[in-house]
FITI-401677 format. One record per residue: x, y, z of N, C-alpha, C, CB in turn. Coordinates in steps of 0.1 Angstrom, whole numbers, padded with zeros to 4 digits, always signed. Glycine has a CB too. Example, Ala and Ser with C-alpha at 12.3 -4.5 7.8 and 13.67 -1.06 7.14 Angstrom:
+0132-0057+0078+0123-0045+0078+0132-0033+0078+0113-0045+0090 +0128-0022+0071+0137-0011+0071+0129+0000+0079+0141-0006+0057 
// end
This chain:
+0474+1202+1059+0484+1208+1067+0496+1213+1058+0489+1197+1077 +0499+1206+1048+0510+1210+1039+0506+1224+1032+0512+1200+1028 +0494+1225+1028+0489+1238+1022+0490+1249+1033+0475+1237+1017 +0486+1247+1045+0487+1257+1055+0501+1261+1058+0480+1251+1068 +0510+1252+1058+0524+1256+1060+0529+1264+1048+0533+1243+1062 +0526+1260+1036+0530+1268+1024+0524+1282+1025+0525+1260+1011 +0512+1283+1028+0506+1297+1029+0512+1305+1040+0491+1296+1031 +0516+1299+1051+0522+1306+1062+0536+1311+1058+0524+1297+1074 +0543+1303+1051+0557+1306+1046+0556+1318+1036+0564+1294+1039 +0546+1317+1027+0544+1328+1017+0541+1341+1024+0533+1325+1007 +0532+1340+1035+0528+1352+1042+0541+1358+1049+0518+1349+1053 +0549+1350+1055+0561+1355+1062+0571+1362+1052+0568+1344+1069 +0573+1355+1040+0581+1361+1030+0576+1375+1025+0583+1351+1019 +0563+1375+1023+0557+1388+1019+0559+1399+1029+0542+1386+1016 +0556+1396+1042+0558+1406+1053+0572+1411+1053+0554+1399+1066 +0582+1402+1053+0596+1405+1053+0600+1414+1041+0605+1393+1054 +0595+1410+1030+0598+1418+1018+0592+1432+1019+0592+1411+1005 +0580+1433+1024+0574+1447+1025+0582+1455+1035+0560+1446+1030 +0586+1449+1047+0594+1457+1056+0607+1461+1051+0596+1448+1069 +0614+1452+1043+0627+1456+1037+0625+1467+1027+0633+1443+1030 +0615+1466+1018+0613+1476+1008+0610+1490+1014+0601+1472+0999 +0601+1490+1025+0598+1502+1031+0611+1509+1037+0588+1500+1043 +0619+1501+1043+0632+1506+1049+0641+1511+1038+0639+1495+1057 +0642+1504+1027+0650+1508+1016+0645+1522+1011+0650+1498+1005 +0633+1525+1012+0627+1537+1007+0628+1548+1017+0612+1535+1002 +0634+1546+1028+0636+1556+1039+0626+1555+1050+0634+1569+1032 +0617+1546+1050+0608+1544+1061+0614+1535+1071+0594+1539+1056 +0623+1540+1080+0631+1531+1089+0624+1528+1102+0644+1539+1092 +0614+1536+1106+0607+1533+1119+0593+1529+1116+0608+1545+1128 +0589+1518+1122+0575+1513+1120+0568+1512+1134+0575+1500+1113 +0556+1516+1134+0547+1513+1145+0538+1501+1142+0538+1526+1149 +0539+1491+1149+0532+1478+1146+0522+1475+1157+0542+1467+1143 +0510+1472+1154+0500+1469+1164+0501+1455+1169+0486+1472+1158 +0511+1452+1177+0513+1439+1182+0527+1435+1182+0505+1429+1174 +0530+1423+1186+0544+1419+1187+0550+1417+1173+0545+1406+1195 +0563+1420+1173+0571+1419+1160+0572+1404+1157+0585+1425+1162 +0573+1401+1144+0576+1387+1140+0589+1382+1145+0576+1386+1124 +0589+1371+1151+0601+1365+1158+0613+1366+1148+0599+1352+1163 +0612+1362+1136+0623+1362+1127+0629+1376+1125+0619+1356+1113 +0620+1386+1125+0625+1400+1124+0633+1404+1136+0613+1410+1121 +0628+1399+1148+0636+1402+1160+0650+1396+1159+0628+1397+1173 +0650+1384+1155+0663+1377+1153+0672+1384+1143+0661+1362+1149 +0666+1389+1132+0674+1397+1122+0680+1409+1129+0665+1401+1110 +0672+1416+1137+0676+1428+1144+0688+1425+1154+0665+1435+1151 +0687+1413+1159+0698+1409+1169+0711+1405+1161+0693+1398+1177 +0710+1404+1148+0722+1400+1140+0724+1385+1140+0734+1407+1146 +0714+1377+1142+0715+1363+1142+0716+1356+1128+0704+1357+1149 +0714+1364+1118+0715+1359+1104+0725+1367+1096+0701+1359+1097 +0731+1360+1087+0741+1367+1078+0734+1369+1064+0754+1359+1076 +0740+1377+1056+0735+1380+1043+0720+1385+1043+0735+1367+1034 +0718+1395+1052+0705+1401+1053+0705+1414+1045+0701+1403+1068 +0694+1418+1038+0694+1431+1031+0696+1442+1041+0681+1432+1023 +0703+1453+1036+0706+1464+1045+0694+1470+1051+0714+1474+1037 +0683+1471+1043+0671+1477+1048+0666+1470+1060+0660+1476+1037 +0667+1457+1061+0662+1450+1073+0671+1452+1085+0661+1435+1070 +0684+1454+1082+0693+1457+1093+0691+1471+1099+0708+1456+1088 +0686+1480+1091+0685+1494+1096+0671+1498+1102+0687+1503+1085 +0661+1489+1100+0648+1493+1105+0646+1492+1120+0638+1484+1098 +0637+1500+1125+0633+1500+1139+0618+1497+1140+0637+1514+1145 +0615+1488+1149+0601+1485+1151+0597+1489+1164+0598+1470+1148 +0585+1495+1165+0579+1499+1178+0566+1491+1180+0577+1515+1179 +0566+1482+1190+0554+1474+1192+0544+1482+1200+0558+1461+1199 +0532+1482+1195+0521+1489+1202+0513+1479+1211+0512+1497+1192 +0512+1482+1223+0504+1474+1232+0494+1483+1240+0513+1466+1242 +0482+1478+1242+0473+1485+1251+0473+1479+1265+0458+1484+1244 +0477+1487+1274+0479+1483+1288+0466+1485+1295+0490+1490+1295 +0464+1476+1305+0452+1478+1313+0439+1474+1306+0451+1492+1318 +0429+1480+1310+0416+1477+1303+0405+1484+1311+0414+1462+1302 +0393+1482+1307+0382+1488+1313+0378+1480+1326+0369+1489+1304 +0374+1487+1336+0370+1480+1348+0356+1480+1351+0378+1486+1360 +0347+1486+1342+0333+1486+1345+0325+1475+1339+0327+1499+1339 
// end
């Protein structure tokens, strides 16, 4: 369990770092196939201080497939 938590934390940090770096390089809008990471939603709401500017400026568009096949 401890290793799973450690790996999850590393994954989250890596994801946040990539999103911040992309925004810093001018890629401000992202299309993401699924829901945004909750921590990134909280950052966008301004719930944390001392956040890199890139994370404050990014825009995420969640992609969802509505409906489905009926046959």
